[in-house]
C-alpha positions as CSV (number, residue, x, y, z in Angstrom):
1,M,-57.9,49.6,-48.0
2,V,-60.3,50.5,-45.4
3,A,-61.3,46.8,-44.7
4,S,-57.5,45.7,-44.5
5,V,-56.8,48.7,-42.1
6,A,-60.0,48.0,-40.1
7,A,-59.0,44.2,-39.9
8,E,-55.4,45.1,-38.5
9,L,-56.8,47.4,-35.9
10,G,-59.5,45.0,-34.8
11,I,-62.6,47.3,-36.0
12,D,-65.5,45.3,-36.6
13,E,-67.4,47.8,-38.6
14,A,-65.8,50.2,-41.0
15,R,-67.1,52.1,-43.9
16,G,-65.2,53.5,-46.7
17,G,-65.9,56.0,-49.8
18,L,-68.6,58.0,-47.9
19,R,-69.8,61.3,-49.0
20,P,-69.6,64.3,-46.4
21,D,-73.0,64.4,-45.6
22,D,-72.9,60.5,-45.2
23,K,-70.1,60.9,-42.5
24,L,-72.1,63.6,-40.7
25,Q,-75.2,61.3,-40.6
26,V,-73.0,58.5,-39.2
27,L,-71.6,61.0,-36.6
28,R,-75.1,62.0,-35.6
29,Q,-76.3,58.4,-35.1
30,L,-73.5,57.5,-33.0
31,H,-74.2,60.6,-31.0
32,K,-77.9,59.5,-30.6
33,E,-76.4,56.2,-29.1
34,G,-74.6,58.3,-26.6
35,R,-71.2,57.5,-28.0
36,K,-68.3,59.9,-28.0
37,V,-66.6,60.3,-31.5
38,L,-63.2,61.2,-32.4
39,M,-62.8,62.3,-36.0
40,L,-59.4,61.9,-38.1
41,G,-59.5,63.6,-41.2
42,D,-57.2,65.4,-43.8
43,G,-59.5,66.9,-46.5
44,V,-62.2,69.6,-47.1
45,N,-64.8,66.8,-47.4
46,D,-64.2,65.9,-43.7
47,V,-64.6,69.5,-42.3
48,P,-68.1,69.2,-41.4
49,V,-67.6,66.1,-39.4
50,L,-64.2,67.3,-37.8
51,A,-66.4,70.4,-36.7
52,A,-69.2,68.2,-35.3
53,A,-67.1,65.3,-33.7
54,D,-66.5,65.5,-29.7
55,I,-62.8,65.3,-30.8
56,S,-61.2,66.1,-33.9
57,V,-57.8,65.6,-35.2
58,A,-56.4,66.6,-38.8
59,M,-53.3,64.7,-40.3
60,G,-50.1,66.8,-41.0
61,S,-50.9,67.0,-44.6
62,A,-54.4,68.2,-44.3
63,T,-55.9,71.0,-46.1
64,D,-55.9,74.4,-44.2
65,L,-59.6,74.4,-43.9
66,A,-59.5,70.9,-42.1
67,K,-56.6,72.1,-39.8
68,T,-58.6,75.2,-38.7
69,S,-61.8,73.0,-38.2
70,A,-60.0,70.4,-35.8
71,D,-59.2,70.5,-32.1
72,A,-55.8,69.2,-32.9
73,V,-53.2,68.7,-35.9
74,L,-50.8,65.9,-35.9
75,L,-47.5,67.2,-37.3
76,S,-47.0,64.0,-39.3
77,N,-48.9,61.8,-41.4
78,R,-48.3,58.7,-39.3
79,L,-51.4,57.3,-37.3
80,D,-49.1,56.1,-34.6
81,A,-48.5,59.8,-33.9
82,L,-52.1,59.8,-32.7
83,V,-51.4,57.1,-30.2
84,Q,-48.4,59.0,-28.9
85,A,-50.6,62.3,-28.6
86,F,-53.0,60.4,-26.3
87,S,-50.3,58.8,-24.4
88,L,-48.6,62.2,-23.6
89,A,-51.9,63.9,-22.8
90,R,-52.5,61.1,-20.3
91,R,-48.9,61.5,-18.7
92,T,-49.4,65.4,-19.0
93,R,-52.8,65.2,-17.0
94,R,-51.1,63.2,-14.3
95,V,-48.2,65.8,-14.1
96,I,-50.7,68.5,-13.6
97,I,-52.4,66.8,-11.1
98,E,-49.2,66.0,-9.1
99,N,-48.1,69.7,-9.3
100,L,-51.6,71.0,-8.2
101,L,-51.4,68.6,-5.2
102,W,-47.7,69.5,-4.4
103,A,-48.5,73.1,-4.6
104,G,-51.7,73.0,-2.6
105,L,-50.0,70.8,0.0
106,Y,-47.1,73.1,0.5
107,N,-49.1,76.4,0.6
108,G,-51.7,74.6,3.1
109,L,-49.1,73.7,5.4
110,M,-46.7,76.7,5.1
111,L,-49.4,79.6,5.0
112,P,-50.4,79.0,8.5
113,F,-46.8,79.0,9.9
114,A,-46.2,82.2,8.1
115,A,-49.2,83.8,9.0
116,L,-48.2,83.0,12.6
117,G,-45.0,84.3,12.2
118,W,-43.1,81.2,12.8
119,I,-41.6,81.3,9.4
120,T,-39.5,84.3,8.4
121,P,-40.0,85.9,5.3
122,V,-36.6,84.8,4.0
123,W,-37.3,81.2,4.8
124,A,-40.8,81.6,3.3
125,A,-39.1,82.9,0.1
126,I,-36.6,80.1,0.0
127,G,-39.3,77.6,0.5
128,M,-41.4,79.0,-2.1
129,S,-38.6,78.9,-4.5
130,I,-37.8,75.2,-3.9
131,S,-41.7,74.4,-4.2
132,S,-41.6,76.2,-7.7
133,L,-38.5,74.4,-8.6
134,T,-40.0,71.1,-7.7
135,V,-43.2,71.8,-9.8
136,V,-41.0,72.9,-12.8
137,L,-38.8,70.0,-12.4
138,N,-41.6,67.4,-12.3
139,A,-43.3,69.1,-15.4
140,L,-40.0,68.6,-17.2
141,R,-40.3,64.7,-16.8
142,L,-42.9,65.1,-19.8
143,T,-39.8,65.8,-22.1
144,R,-38.5,62.5,-21.7
145,L,-40.6,60.7,-24.3
146,P,-41.2,57.0,-24.1
147,S,-40.7,54.6,-27.0
148,T,-43.7,54.3,-29.2
149,P,-46.7,52.5,-27.1
150,T,-48.1,49.4,-28.8
151,V,-51.5,49.9,-30.6
152,R,-53.9,47.2,-29.4
153,A,-57.7,47.6,-30.0
154,T,-60.0,46.5,-27.2
155,P,-63.7,46.9,-27.0
156,E,-63.0,49.7,-24.5
157,T,-60.4,51.5,-26.6
158,R,-61.6,50.5,-30.4
159,P,-61.9,53.6,-32.8
160,L,-65.3,54.1,-34.1
161,P,-66.3,53.3,-37.6
162,A,-64.9,55.8,-40.5
């Protein structure tokens, strides 16, 4: 099973049937090589590696101990949910940066005018409300989920061996 999934994802090296200490040893070796490790697990046997990985994700049907040891928990048991989660995380980061830039630009331009008395308090309050509304509406763009992204493993995005 591991070999067929690895072949489908384009993973050159994959290991299955590892004991928890073997998984931890592989993770430590990858860290020694300077690699970042994302661990995806669902059982008690994955807990040590989930805790030691740079990023850890538990599947929706994972044991409670695995879920509490992971950085994130997928709400389903579909692996493509992980791809969607990364896509949403990238989009969220982009929106946060846009909102910070907008708020910084607006405040940086308007604060001196308000301090000099060129803008009345009423207009400053209206402007701040419009600025806040712009930030909220920009963030609401994240609720429009795109269709499921295609999974294609490349050398830069290839998952690490299990």
